[in-house]
N, C-alpha and C positions, 0 to 999 in steps of 0.2 A: 570438573565439576565441583560447585563451590560447596566446602563443607560447613558454609555460614546456614545453608539451606538444613541440614543435616535431613537428609531428604531418607525414607525408610528404604529397606534393601528391594530390587526389584523384581517384579512380579512377571516372571516370562510366559507362567501360564497362563494366564488370562490376558496376557499385552504380550504377548510374542515379537511384536515391531517393535516395540520402548519402553517395555517393564514397567510402564508408568501407570498408576491407578488413581484412585480418587485420594488417598492417602498420601501419595505425590501433590497432587494439586494442593492440596490443604497446607504440608509442612512447606512447599514452597510461598505460597501468600504468606502463611507466619513468619517465614523466615524471610525473607523480601520487608516488609513492614516492619520488623523489629530492629533490624540492622541500620533501618532510616531514622528509627527514634531516636537513636542515639545522639542524632545532630539536632535532635530539639529545644526550641526555646525553654527557658525554666516553667513559662505558662505551659507551654505544647500548642501555640497558637502558629508557630512557623516551626518547618522543618529545612533548617538552613543547610542543605548538603555539600560538600565541598565541588568545587569547579567552576569556569569561568561562568559568569552571570547570562542571560539571557539579554536582549536588547529592552525588557521591561523593567528590571533594576531587581536588586539583591530581594528587596520587601517581596515582591511579588512572585517570584522565585522559591521564598520559604513559604509563603501560602500555596504554591504549587505544591511544594513539599506535604507540606498537610494535604490538600484535598486529594490529590492522585493515589496515595498510600492511606487514606481513609475508604477510596472505594474500591481497593482491595480487602481490606479491613471488613467492607462490609459485605461484601459477597461471601467471604469467606463465612461470618458470625449468620450471616441469615441464612444461608445455605447449609446450618449446621442447628440451627433451628434456634439460636441463639448463642449456644454454645460461646464461650467466649476464655481461652483456656489460658491466655496471658494477657487479659485484662486490658484487651486493645481500647474497647469502645471507653470505658472512665477515661481512656489519654485525651480520647478524640473530644468526647463532651469537656474535658476541664479546657483544651484549646478553644472551643467552638464559645466559650463564655468569657475566653482570655480576649479572644480576636477580636469579637465583636464590641468590646464593653467601648473603648473609642476609636472605632474604624476610620482611619486615614490619618492619624496622629503616628508622629516618629518616634516611635519606643521599643520596646524591647517585641511587644507582644501581636500590637494593635495589625489589624487587617488592612491592606490596601482599598478604596472604596473601590466599586464597579462604575467606568466611566463608557465611555464612546471607544468604541475599538481602536481609534487612531489618538488615543489620549493615555498611551500605557495601559490597553484594556485586557488586556490576560487574565486578570481578575474575573471577569463574565465568563472568560472559557473555564476557570477552576471553579465557579459558583453552583456548575452542571455537575460535577463531582459531587460538592458539598451535599445539594440537595438531594442527587441521587442515593446519598450513602446514609442521608437522615431518614428517606422515605422507605431502605430495606431494611434501616435498624429500628425502626420507629418504636416497638414496644422497650427495645432494650437500653434508647438512648433520649430519642425525643420526648417518649411519656413521661421521662423521670427527668426531667430539665424543671426547673424553677421559671415560672410563668415571666420574669424578666428577662430571662437568658431565650425562653424563645421569640420574646418580641423584638429583643436588638436580632437576632438569628433572621428574622423575618423581614426586619427592614433592611438589613446587608442586602440579603437577596435579592429585595425589589428594587436595586439596582441594576441589577438584569432585567428588568422588565422595563426600567424608566432611563436607557441609553438604548444606543445602536449598537449592533453588532457588524462584524466584519460583512459583506455578501455574499457569503457561503454557508457551510455548514452552522456556522455562529447564530444561526436563529433557531438552532435546536438546542442552544443553551436557556435562554429564557422560557423556550413549551418547558423544557425537564423542570426547571424552576417553578414555573406555574402548577406542574403537574403534582410537584409535594405538595406543594402551598394546599391546591385543592384536598390532596389525600388527608390531611391534617383541618382540615375546615376552616382554611383562611383563605378558599379564594373568592373571586368578587369580577367584576367586569374589568379590570388589570391583568388579572391572570387567563380568563377565557378569550382576552383580545391576542395576549401573548402566544395561546395554543394555537388558534386560529390564525394567527400569520405565521407561523412555522409551519405550518401544515399546507397554509397557500401556498407558499413555496417551495416544499417539497415538491408539491402537486406537479410546480413548470419546470422542476428540475429533472424530473422523470422522463427516461428518454427510450426506455424497454429495453428487454430482456433482461430484468434482474437491474438495471443499472441507472443511478443517480449521476446527474454532474453537479461536483461540488460548485453550485452557483451558477450562475445564465452563462457561461464560457463552457468549455469542454475537457475540463479536467476531471477524467476517469481514472482512479488509484483506489489505494487501498480504503482511504477516508468510506468509502461504498458501506464496507465490512463494521467497523467500530464507528462510526456515528451517524451516517446515513441512514443505515438502517438498524443502527441498535437503539438509538433517541426513540423514535416513537415507535417502533413495535415493543421495547420493552414499557414505555408509557403505558400502550395501549393492554398492555399484558398484566401488569401491575394494579391495572386500574377495572381490569375487566371488562373491554370494553369491546361488545363484539364486531359492532360495524366498523371499528378501527382496524382489527386484527382480521377481517374479511377484507379490507383493501392491502394492509400492510404486509400481511404473513405471505399470499401467495407471490409476490414481488422478490421477497426473499428468498423463497423458494428456486424461485427461476434461477435468482442473482446467485446461488450455492450450485445450481449446474453448474458455470462457468469455474467459480472462485475454489470449487474442490480440485478442479484440475491444474488451479495453480499454486501447489503446494509438492514441492520434489517428494522423489523417494526417502531423502534424507531429513524432510520432515520443513526444510525452508520454503517462507513464501518467495512467490517472485521477488525480486529487487528491482523495483518501479515506483517512483512518483515519492513526493514529499514526505517528512515524517517518519522517515523508517527507522527511526531510533525507537521505535514504540515496539517493535521489534514483533512479539506473540501476540499483541495485541489484534494481527491478521488473521487470526481465530475467531476472533468474535463472533462474526457472522454465523460462524459452524456451531459454537454454544449455544447462542441464541435460536436460532433452527431447533435443537437438538430440546431446548425449554417451552418452546411456545408450540413444536410439532411442526412448524412450517419447513421441513426439510426434506429433500430427497432422498437423502443419505442413510444408510442402514445405521444404527446404533455404535458398530463394532467400525465402522467406517468414519463418523464421527470424532469417538475418541481416539482413531490411530492419528488423523489430522490433528484434533487439538493437544496431543500429547507429543507428538511427533515436533509440531512448531515449540511447543516448549521447551522440549529433549535439546532440541536442534540448539538455541540458542543458550540455555546452561550450558553444554557440552563444550562451549566454543568461545567461553571467557565472556560472554555477558553479563554476569556479576563477578565483581571487583574480588579477587582472592585475598584482597588485603582487611575489607571492611565490611561486605556482604551486599554492596550495593551496585543496582544496575549504573553501569556506565554508558553513558551519551555516545552512541557508535550504533557497528553491526555487531561483528563478532564480538570483537573488546572495544576499547575508544576507536574510533576514528570521524576526526575532526571532518573530515567530505560529506558526510553521510549530514550533517547536521545543516540546521537552519538558524539563521539570524535570531528566529523566535527560540530556541532549544536554550532549556537553562540546565541546571546537575540535575532536576527533580524532572524533567520533563521524559524520561525513558519510562515513568511510572503510569503513564497512559498504558503502559503494557497491561495494567490492573485490568481493562477492560475484558483479557481472554479468561477472568475467575467468573465472569458471569455463569460459566460449565458451572461453577458449585453449586449457583442456584437449581441445578437439577436433580432433584431428592438423591441421595443414596442408592436407594431401590432402583431406581432407571437404568432399564436395558442400556444407557449410554455408559453406567458403570459397571455393570453387570455380566453385560456377554463378551466373547470372545473379542479382540482385536480383530479389524479382516484387512484387508491391502489397501491402501489410497490408488485413487482415481490415475494417478500418473505411475502406478509399479504394475498396473491392470495392462501389456501390452501400447502400443502406439496408438494416438488418438489426437485429431485435428477439430479443433471446434471453433467455428467462425461468432461471432457476435457482431452485428450489423449495429445494433443501435450506439454502442459505442467505438465502433470501429475498431476492434480490436477481433486477431488472430490467436487461439491458443494452440500450443502444439507440446505434445508430450511422448516421450519414450521409454518403455516400459523397462528394457535393458540398463538405462543405466539411470532411471528415473527423472532425467533432468526436464524440468516445464520451461517452456518458451513462449513468450509473450511478444507477437509484432504490433507494432503498435502505428496503426492507421486511421487515428479518431479521435486522440487524448493531448491534449496541450497543457502548459501552464499558464497562455497568454489570456487575461483577464480579456474581457467582453470590450470593453474601454479602449484598452491599447493596440497601439498599432504594431505591424512587423516590423520591431528592432532587434538590434544584436542583444539589448538588456531582457528582452525576454527570453531568452533563450537560457533554456533548462536540461542539462546532461540526465537529467532525470525523467524526462518526458521526452525528448530532442530527438532520440535516437530510434533506430527501424526496431533494434529489437532489446528483449531485455530476457535475464533467466532465474534461476534457484543456486546456479553455481556460476554466476558471474556478475560482476556492477559494472556501471559505466565507467571509463575513465574520466580523468577530472579535465576540468576545461582548460587546464595546461598543458594537458599532455595530445599527443594524437589521439581524435575521439576514434573509437569503436561504433560497430554497426551503424556507419552516416554515409552519407551521400553529399557530397559536397561538389562545389563549383569554384574553381579556382582563376581571378580576375585578376592580373595586376599584381600576383603573390599572394594575395588575402580571398580565403578560401571562406565560405558561405557557413550560414549555420541555420539549422528549422527550428521554426517558430510555431507560427501557427498551423494545425493542419489540418485539411478539409477533405474527408472521408468521400471515398468514391463507389463502396459497396465491398462488400464481404458475402461469402457462401462457404457452402462445404457440402462434400460428396462423403462417400464410403470409403474413408482413410486416407483423404486429403479433403485443403481448403485453402481459401484464398482470400485478399483482404487488399484492399488500396485506396490510394488518397493522394492528395498533390498540395504542393506549397511552394510556396515564393523563397527562392535561396536570398538570405540575407546575410549582409557583409559586415563586420564589426569593426572595418577599418576602412575610409574611402567616402563614396558613395554607398550607401544602404543598400540599394536595391538598381537591377539592369533593368531598365524596361520592358518591359514583354517576355522576363525569363521566369519562367514555369518549369518544375520537376516533378512526374507525372512517376510514381512507384507502385508497382506489384508484388507483394509474396504471396509464393503458390508453396505450401508445405505438404509434406507428403514423407513418413517415417520421419529419419532424422534428417533429411532433406530442407531445405530453403533455397528456390529457384527465386532468384533477385532481379524483376526488372523496371525499368526506367525508362522515359523517353523525357526528353526537354525539349524545350522548344525556347526560340529565343535567344540561343546563345551568343554571347560576343565573339566577336574573330580574336583568337590566340588564348581562348580558354580551356582551362582542363578540366577533368571527371575526376573524382578519388570517389572509391569505393572501398571502406573497411569490416572487417570480420568480426566476431568475437575476439575479448579480449582474456587472456588465460596468463596462470604465474606458469613459471620453469619449472617448479616442482610439482604443480597439479595434477592428476590423473586426466587429463585433459585434451582432448584434440578438436583446433579450431581450423578449419580448412575453408580455403574460398576460390573459385578457379572461373574467370573467364571461358564464359562462352559465346559473346557476339560482341563485337566493338571495345575490348580490351586491348591493351596491350601486354604481349608476355607478361607471366608474371605469376604470384601476385611479392611484393616486397615486404620485409618483416619487418614494424616499426616496435619501438621501444616506447612503454611508457612506464617511466621511473617512478610516477606516484602510486600506481598501482591501482586497486580498486577495494573495494571494502571485503574483497575475499583474498587479495594476494597483494604483497607490501609494492610488486614490481610485475609489469605484463609486458607479454607482446601481443602483438597481431596483426594480419593480414590485411595487404592492402594493392588493391588495383589501379589503374592510371590508363585514361583516354585520352586523347589528344583529337576530338571528330573536328569534322568540317561544319563551319558553320551553317551551311546550304540547309535549309529544310530541318524537320525533330530528327534529333539526333535519340536511336534506340540503343541500349545497351542489356546485357543479359549474363549472369553470373549464378552459379552454384555456388551455396554456403551449408556448411553444415557445423554444430558443434556436439561433442557427442565424447563418452568416459567409456569409449570402446578402444580395445587396445588395437593400434595399429589397424586405422580403417582402410578401407579402399579408397584410394585416388578419385577426387572425383570427376578430372578427366576422363573414366570410363564410366561413370555415370547416365550422362545424358551428351545429346546433340542438339543443335538448333538446327529445324529442318527448312524452315522459312522463316522469315525479316523482311518486312515493309516500313513504310510510315506507322503503318496504323497495327500491325499485327505479327505477333509471334507465335511460331507452333515449336515445339520441342519435344525430342521423343526420346522415352526412355528407353535406357540400355537393358536393363534385367527382364523387362516385362514388358516392352512392345508400345507402350501406353505412350499415348500424345496427348500434352497439355496445350492448349491455343487461346494463347491470351492476346484479347483483341481491344486496345486504348478510345477508339474512336470511329462510331458516334458514341461515346459513353462504355466505360470499360466492364469488360463481361469475359468470362472464363469457362473453358469445357475441358474436362478432362475424360477421355475417352482407353478405356481400358485394350 
């Protein structure tokens, strides 16, 4: 853990799982912000952290450094009732004055203008952090500013209301700016329209089960917690808007039912989706629930999740030992975790986790004893039909797994092409202990069709249903295999996939229609490092050749520099539908039982598969047509 943070000694009496208390959170916020200020311009308007620039350019990255650290400082100071032991707000006030004096000018301090999202639009993202920071610290910063600085800041912020956001969570940035302007008596029809438009789109993106799509497509990921729930509900909370709270609060409560299971016993959030360099921001929804009261979690569980997630990254090199900065990556620096929009200060969106500091010090969140996380409380399977996700946790090793049958990164206006493939969405499963392999290496947790030596990828995912019972659950989807070379698609080719989870086991069933002559099918399992205390197993139950092979992934994952993964192969006859059945497992249990002794296929035809479980004789029956259905009989 970085010495730059100056954390107090651990308290295992009140926090037996993490040792972290509110004092640790305050010290972490202070340390991360103060480290970043060593890279500020003389006037404090830009924090030019070291590292490769984002596609938006160095000036925008400097604004990002200012805005995202300001958000952490604002949560910290507002949560302490204005106590500012390091005088941080004075620095941000000076930076605000310098940055808005001549915005758009190419000098040492000026902020870039807020323009449309496709014209280096990153400043619109940062405007939300600036506005929220000003709203939270109003008595100690905004109200003490010279009127001219206030006017300049308003004019700069209104750029977010007058330009076009990206067609996703970005519409909540103008909403957040408008909410601040209204809160300081500077609202008008323009701010009202920004709020109205943001909420209007948010409503259209709500899919149920507490999950929003990030735009008009089917991207379900961590943006739910750190953006789609955070911005509107925090706005409603700060405004005291009961009508809004009554709408968005219950949705967050429902979201947390599933999200709470997506943190492992070691504190890690599931490694799934884009912008994972935001790290412990994955806990923002948990903190927001504790703040607003819209949570199904006991206070001791909430703190266990929040502190577990924070400590997980601090213990694993997220903070650079040389200068105390958050590094772009996962544990430490990791280029494959980043996107082209990621810059040196991007990891500071992790600041959103510090929303928990708005919860008063005497609240049970901070005063009761930590309790076990949901992933530590025995085995659990939860289906989330709306996003098409299946959550599977095992208490013995604390691993949380996410089986993806509904979330993809393909925009609604795009077609199924290999360019739309993203390893952070396209794989069959993700977990809190593994990351996907690189697109340049053998793919983990992937079903591919090989035609003419070219292997397919999974892009747009079409959910076919999900459900769960006592100790088991399932989810299903279909996709059109897409080929990165040669003809992008084979006419009539369709892959249907079903995952049935039970304990540590994953029954993986696939039905392929329209296979061309001479094609081969590959199915891979979990990718793990040679020195990790994990076992990745994969066993063919029906239709697969004896195996599996063990493939190498030299580029590794976010969790290990070098990885191995199992892979099965089939060379079926193209006559009629091809049905394949396999059993997979990822476990931290030493010397796990071989999968061959776990289950057998009792019946299979073109539409139905029946699998008998050896240990208890239970029977799982999967029907592909007409429509997917799954039954499990003890």
